[in-house]
N, C-alpha and C positions, 0 to 999 in steps of 0.2 A: 249161401255165400253172397249171392247177388243182393239179397235183401239186407244183409249186414252192411254191404258197401254203400247201398243207398242211404242207410241210416247214418252212417258216418259222414257222408257228404252233407246231409241235411244239418247235422250238428256243427260241421265246419262252417257252413254258411251262416248259421245262427251266431257262431263265435266271431266270425268276421264282421257281422253286423254290429255286434256289441262293441267290438274294438273300434269300429268306425264311430259309433255313438260316443264312446269314451273320448276319442280324439277331439271330436267336436266340442264336447263338454269342457275338455282341458283347454282348448283354445279360448273358449268363452271365459273360463276362470282366469286365464292369464291376462286376458284383456281387462277383465274387471280389477285384477290385482294391480296392473299397471295404472289403471285409472285411479284406484285408491292411493297409490304412491304419489301420483300427481296431485291428488287432492290434499294429501298429508303435507307435501312440500309447500303447497299453496297456503295451507292453513298456518304452517310454521312461519312462512314468510310474512303472512299477515300479522301473526302474533308478534314477531320480532319488530316489524315496522311500528306496530302500535305501542311497544315498550321502549323504543329507541331513545326517545327524548328523556324518559324517566331514568333509563340505565346510564346514559351519558351524564346527566345531571348528578346522579349518585356517585359516579366515578370521580367527577371533578370535585364534588363536595368532600369525598374521602381524601383526595390528594391535598386539598386546601387545609383540611383538618390536620393531617400529618405535618404539613408545612408550618402551620400555626403553632402546633405543639412543640416541634423541634426548634423553631426559630425563637419562640418566646422563652423556652428553657435556656437557650444560649444567651439571650439578652438578660435574663434574670441572673445568670451566673456572672455575666460581665459586670452588672451593676454591683453585685456583691464584691467582686474583685476591685472595682473602683473605690468602693467604700473602705477597703482595707488600707488603701494608701493614705487615708485621712486619720488613721489610728495613731495618736501621738505617743502611746506607751508601748508600741510594738518593739520587741527586741529579740533577736535570734541568738540566745545565749550559747547555743551549741557552736557558734563561731569561735568560742574560746576553748573548745575541747581539742583533743588530739586529732589531727588530720580531719578537720570538719568537712561536712558535705554541703554543697550548694547545688542549685539547679542552674545549669548553664543556659545560654541563649537558645539552644536547641531543645531545651526541656529535659536534658539528660542529667543524671546525678554525677557530680564531679567532686573529687577529693582535692582539697587545697592544703598548702603547708600549715603546720602547727605554728601558732604564734609563740614567741619566747616570753618568759623563761620556761625552763623545764622543771618538773618536780624533782626534788632531791631523792636520793636512794631511800632515805627513811620515809619520806612521804609516799613513795611508790609501795613500800612494804605495808604501810597503813592502808592504802587503797586496796591492795591485794588481800590483806587480812579481812577487810570488809566485803570481800568478794565483788569488787568493782572491776569490770573489764575495761580498764581505763584506756586500752589500746583501740577498742572498737565501739564500746557503748558510750556515745557522746553525751546523752542525757544524764546517765548515772555519773559520768565523770565530772560534769560541771556542778552537780549537786554536792559532790564530795571533795572537790579540789580545795586546798587551803584558800581562804578568802584573800589573803595578801597576794597570792599567786594569780588568782582570778582577776583581781584589779590591775595587776601589772600587765596581764595579757590584754585587758580592755584598753589600757593606755596605749599599748603598742599597736592595737588594732587601728586606733585613730592616727597614730604616727605613720603607720604604713600607708593608710589612705591619703594622708597629706604628703606622701613621698618625702618624709623627713628622714635624713640619713642615719640618725642615731636610734638606739633602742633603750628602753628603761628596764633595769634589773633590780633597782632598790628605790627606797623613798627618801634617800638622802642626796648623795653626790650627783645622781643622774637627773635630779629635778632642781638642783640649786640655781641653775642659770635661768629658770622660769620659761624657757622656750617651749619645752614640752607641755607645761601647764597651759600656756597660751593656746596651743593647738587643741588641747582637750576642751578648754572653755569655748573656743571658736566653734568646735563641732557641736557642743551642747547647746549653744545659742541658736542653732538652726532648727532645734526641735520645735514641733508645732505648739507644744505646751510652754515653750520658753517665753518669758515676758518681753523679750526683744527679738522674737522670731523674724519680724519684718526687717530688722536691722542687725544682722548677726555680727559678732565680734571679728576683728581681724586676727589672723594668726601671727602677725608680726608685732613686735614690741618696739616702742619708740626709742627706748634707752638701751645702752650697752652695759651700764654699771649694774652689778648684782642687786644692790639695795634699791636702786631706782626701778629696776625691773620688778622686784618684789612688791614695791608700792603699786605699780601698775596692776599686778595680779590681784592684789587685795581689792583695788577699785573695781576691777572687772567682775570679781566674785560677787560683790555687793550689787553691781548692775544686773547680774543674772538672778538676783534674789537669794543668793546663798547666805546661810547663817555665818556669823563671825567666828568660825572655828579656828582660823589661823590668822596670824599677823605677820608683819614683815620679818621679824626675828625668827619665826618658825621656818621660813623659807631659807633665809640667809644662814642660820645656824643648823639647818638640816635636821629638824625634829620629826622623826619618822611617823610616830603615832598620830600626831595632829595632821600631818600631810595625808595619811591614809584616811582619816576621818573626813577631811574635806573632799577628797576624791570619791569616797563612798557616797557622799550626799549627791554628787552629780551623776554617779552611776545609778543611783536609785530613782532619780528624777528625770534625767535626760540621757538615757543610755546610748541612743543613736547606733545601736548594733544592727545594721541592715546589710544583708548580703548584696553583692553586685554580680549579676542582675537580681532584682527582687523577684521571688517566685511567682507572685500574682501578676506582675507585669509580663513575665514570660507566658503565663497561662492566658492572660488577656489578649496578647498578640496572637496566640494560637487560636483563640476563639474568633477573633476578627477575621483571620484567614479562613476558618471553617465556615463562618457566616457568609463570607463572600463566595466561597465554593458552592454552598447550599443555594444561595440566591441564583447563581448562574445555572445550576441544575434545574431549579424550579422554573426558570424562564424557558429553558429548552423543553421541559416536560409539558408545561401547561400552554405555552404559546404555539398551539397547532393550527391547522386550517379549519374550515367550516364545511359542513355537509347539510343537505336539505332532506328533511324527513318526509315521509309519505304525506304527512299532514300539511307539509309546506313550511314547517318551522326550520330556521337556520340554526344548526347546532355546532358548538366548538368542539373540536376533537383534541386528544392528547397525543404528543409525539412519542414514538418509541425510542427509548434511551438504551444505549449499549449497557449491558449488565455489568461489565467491568468498571465503567464510569460511575454507575450508581453505587457499586460496592466500595470504590475508592473514596468517594465523597462521604459515604456513610461511615467508613472507618475513620476518616479525618474528623468528622463531627464527634464521634464517640471518643476518640483520643483527646480532643480539645476539651470536651465536657469532663472527662476523667481527670485531666491535668488541672482544670479549674477547681474541681472538688478537692483534689489532693492539696492544692495551694491553700484553699480555705482551711482545710484540716491542719495543715502545717502551721498556718498562722495561729490557729486556736491552741494547738499544742505548745507552740513557742511562747505564747502569752502566759499560759499556765506555768510553764517551766521557769520563765523569767521571774514570775512572782515568787516562786519558791526560793530561787537564788537571791532575789532582792531582799527577802526577809532575812536570810543568812548574813548578807553583807551589812544590812542595817543594824542587826543585833551585834555583830562583831565590832562595828564602829562605835556603838553605844558602850559596849564593854571596854573598849580602848579608852574612851573619854572618861568613863567612870574610874578606871584604874589610874589614869593620870590625876583625876581629882583627889584620889586617895594617896597620891604621892608614890604610886607604884606603877610607873609606865610599863606597858607590855613590851616584850622584846620581839622585834620583827626581823626576820631573816634578811641578811644582805646577800642576795643571790648572785650578785656580781662578784663579791668576795669569794663565795663558795666556788664559783666557776674558775676564778683566778687561782685559788688554792689547789684545785684539782689539776690545773695545767702544770703546776710546779711540783706536785707531790704524787700524781697517779701515773703508774707505769702500765702500759697496755702491751703485754707480752703474750703472743699467741703461739703456744707450743704445739698446737695441732696443725698449723699451716706448714706445708712442705716448703713454700717459698720463705716463710719466716725462719726456717731452720737452715737457710743457706749460710755459707761462710760470710762472716762480717756482720750478721744480724745480731740484735740483742738477744733474741730467743736462743740462738746458737750458743752465745756466750753463757747465758744462764743455764743452759742444758748441761754444761760441763760441771756444774755444782752438784754436790751430793743430794741436795733437796732443793731444786730450782724454785718451786712455788713458795717454799719457806723463805728463801733469799729475797724473792720479789716483795713479800710482805714486810720483811725486816727493813729493806731499803726504803720502802714507802713510809715506814714508821720514822726512819731517820730523816727523810725529806720533810715530814710533818713537823718534826721537832725543830728543824732549821729553816722553816718556810720563810720567815721574815728576812733572815740574813741572805738566803738564796735569792729572794726577790729583789732586795736592795742592791745586791752585787750585779744582778742581771740588768736592773734599771740604770745603774751607773755606766756600765760598759756599752749598753745598747744606745746610749745617747752621747757617746764620747766623740764620735766622728760625724760630720755632715752626712746626711742621707736619710734612710728610712728610720725615723725614730720609732722606738718600741721593739725593734728586733736587732739582733746582733750579727753584723757582717764579719767577714773573715779577718779584716784588720782589727776590729774590736775584740774578736775572739783571741787573736794572736797577742793583743795587748794584755788581756787577762792572763793568758798563759805565761807571759813574761813576768807579770807582777807577782805571780804566786811561786816564782823561783823554781821552776821545773828544771831538772838537769838537761843542759843542751845536748849532750850526747844521746840521751834517751829520747829527747823531743826536739830534733832539728826542725827547721821550718817545714820541710817536706812532710814530716810526720804530722805536724799540727794541721797542715792543709789537708792531708789525707783523712784525718779524723773529722775535720769540718765537713768535707764533701761526703764522706760516708754517712755521716749523721743527717746531712741536709738533702739526701735523695728525696725526690718528690714522692716516691712510693717504693714498695719492695720490688716492683716489677720494672723499674726504669732506672737509668743511670743519670737522669737529669736532676738538677738542683737549682734552687732559686737564689742562692748566695746570701740568705738571711736565716738565722736560727730563731725560731719561735721558742717560747718558754719550755715546752716539752722537749724540743730538740736540744736546747741548752742543757737540760738535765741529763739527757742521753749522752751528750758530748762529755760531760763531767764523768759519767760512769765509764766511758771508754778511756778517758785520760787516767782515771784511778786504776783501771784494770791493767793498763800498760805500765804505769809507774811502779806498781807493786806486783808485777807479773811473776817474779821469781819467788815471792812470798805467798802466792795464792795457792789454794788447794787445787785449782784447775790446771795450773801450769808448773808450779814450783816443786822442787824436791828438797826436803830438809837435809841440811848438811850434817846434822847430828840428830839423835833421838830427842834432844832437848829443844830443838827449834820447833816452834809452833807455827804452822801455816795458817793463813787467814782465809775465811770464806769471803765471798763477794761483798756481803754486807759489812763485814768487819774491815776489809781493806778500804771500802768507800768511806766508812766512818773515820778511819785513820787519815784518809786523804783530806776530808773536810777539816778535821781537828788540827792537822799539821801543815796543811798547804793553803787550802782555799780561804778558810775563815781568818787565819792570822794575817794573810798578806793581800788578799783581794780588796780593792776599794769598794765602798758602798755609797749608794745615793743617800744623801741626807736632805732631800727635797722636802720631806714631810716636816722636819723640824723647822726649816726656813719658812714654810707656808704657815706653820702655826704662829711664828713671830709676826707674820703679816696680818694675822687675824687679831692681833692685840688692838684694843680700842684706841690707843694713842696713834697707832699707824693708820688704822681705818679712818680716824678723824681727819688725818692729813689728806688722804685721797677723797674723802667726802667733801672737804673744803674746796678742792679744785675739780670736783667731779664734772661740772658742766664743760669747763675748758678742755679737760682730758677727753671727754666724750666727743667733742667737736673735732679734736685732733685725730682721734681714732677713726671717726667717720670719714674724714678727709682722706686719710692715707689708705683706709680699707676700701675706698671707692664705693661705699654704700652696701657692700655685700655681707657685712657683719663679721668679716674675718680678714686678717692681714697676713699675706704670704711673706716669704723671706725677702723678696725683692722690695715689697712695699715697706717692710720694717727697716730694711737697710737704707732705703731712701729717707725714711723718717730720721734715722740716726745720722746720716750724712748731712741732711739739711740743717741739723743742729751742730754739725762739726764735732761730733763726739768720738770719731775714729782718730786716735792720736796715740801718743806714747803710753798713756795710762789705760787705754782700751783699744786693743788691736782688732783687726777684722777677724782673725782666728777666734779671739775671745767672743766676738759678736756671734759667730756661728755656734760656739759652745753655749752661749746664753740662749739662743733661739731654740736649740735642741732640748735644753734642760728645763725651760719654762713651759714646755708643752704640758697640758693637763693630762690626767690619766686616761682620758677617753680614747684618743687615737692610739696611744702607746699600748693601752690595755688590749684593744681588739687586734692590734698588730701582733702582740706577743701571745695572746691566748688563742686567737683564731676565731673563725666564724661559728655561728650557732647551728652546727649540723644536728640532725635529728636521728643519728644512726642507732644509738643504743636505747632509744625510747619507744620501741615497739611499733613503728610505723610500717605499713605495708610496703613491699618492694615496688618501686616505680613511682612512689609519691615524691615529688620534688621537695627537698627540704627548704626551710626558711633561709634565705640568703640576705646577708647584710648588704646595704647599699654600697656601691663602688665609691661613693663620695666619702664613706667612712675612712677609707685609706688616706684621704687628703687631710683628715683632722690632725695628723701628726706633721703636716707641712704648712699649717696656718695657725695664726694666733687669734684666739678669741679675746674679748675685752679684758677679762680677768687675767689672762696670760700676758697681755700687753702691759697691764699694771704691774704684774710680777716681774716682767722684763725690765721695766723702768726702775723698780726697787733693786733689782740685781745689779744693774749698771751703776746705780748710785753707790754701791759698795765698792765696785771697781774704781770709781772716781775718788772715793774717800775710804780707804781700807783701814783707817785708824780704829782699832777695836774698842777704844774708850769713848768714842762718840756714839750716842744712842742711834739706833736705826731710824727712829722717827725724825731726828734732826738731819741725818744724812739725806733722807728722802725729800724732806721739805726744802732743804738748801738746793738740792739737785733740781727739783721742779722749778723753783723760782729763778735760779741762775741759768740753767741750761735747756729746760724743756719749754716752759711757758714764756 
């Protein structure tokens, strides 16, 4: 046992010695490892210092390369955008589509009102038959719109830009005074390709006389290099196809269809802002301090930029470049589209001139007349509206018929058959009293009711006033009214009168006294009312016949003979604004002592109201150009007529001034056996000049 213990102690001592040796070796190894770490760090430091200049130079070179690439791309895009402004044949024809889109000053797409006039129902059917989404697809719409409609919208585009109060809906009466043509020619003369681009034409005409103005227009057309497609008579006599051909020439050569603002100008401004932001970022990035390398070289460092700032500038640059590329693409697409439409317009004009050469002039729609006819003949009855079926509404009255929809159609047919008479009656009474020409006030409505011999017991003054106010409500949801009946309200008032007059004989209210008595439907009693009351007894305006007499060459010759003196008088009393209001016209009359026993002041007011041309009265009666039923998105503001248009029925143009003089000459010499020419000439020589 003793021997074994000694053996174990020896082995323990040996193990302790080995452990001690291992500890010593471990300490040596740790020291060597620490030394190696120090040497590695030293080596890495030496390597880094030896590459510092190279790495710093490489980083700066990369940054400058990125800067050059980005900046030069923006400059190249801006040069392309600047070149677009020099394109003399650019035209954004989609401005003539329905609810066209433009790029606003913030670079966002914006919808703007549709230019008048609107397609007719038949034209809309053709578009839909050809699968044209005319409500939304602007490019397809302008390619398929009727050429005459497209040209009218082009004319109105320039009139709106010139802040002219009127709009054009035909190639005859709307262009006869030449003011609109002058504005078109002035706009065309500003085109870069125009022979007089440096000295554009004035929008104003020197003369007031229609013939003198037409002479000015013919001269201006020649000055612009236009072919002799029209002469003075074409303008004065209102020849629609030659007028269309002349305007087609200028549309095809100097369209001047440019949105405001121009898309490339908006994109160029965005690029300028992006370039400025990029330059500032570059300055902050590259303009750092300096460090000294181990070799002793002074090296420029780069500043650390906030990541959000870098991202913001990068997004601004990308957005500006994208907008610029889109503007360039939009320009290219617009150019190709205009060329397609230009060919259509040119071919249409050629066909029109060829047809005239063959003695078969083409027929061009008078869209103004169509709109006027709709105002007098179209009933808009909404049987689905709860408010529309309230007591007193027309929908409620029609709903009492056996077949309401059939009755609406029948009455519209009756209105179509009697359109001319209904219009002439309305025109007569709407200008019977001083005030808003073109619409019928309560006094004028009462006068008409008296003339058609309504039974006073059935129609006392209170009932007539009630019918007027009920019809004249501003809308179905308010009790307010504007005290003037427009054309559609005039028709509605007649329907209410007819319904009350024959209430006992109507299928809606009456009871037959015997089986032999036949009750009348709404359409039948309205027809009976027209045939037995309104048409036999109501007065009608005969202004058209009188104006035709004024167009006689012998009468025109008299006014042509004294044209210069008459124009000077008109200019003097109109005070240079091209129109004579009632005070100015009255002063002119009084200065010549024309108010006397043969011509009273009441008669003067009657003349002033009735010599108004159709423009102001037409828009007052028919209403503004709303875009409700033509498929526009909700929220798009419709085209609004200028507020100045309402003043047209309160002022005399030069042709109306001439008509007024001719009218007063008849008051002064009512002898029916003296020719009109002689009455006018005598009146001019003895009382006017």
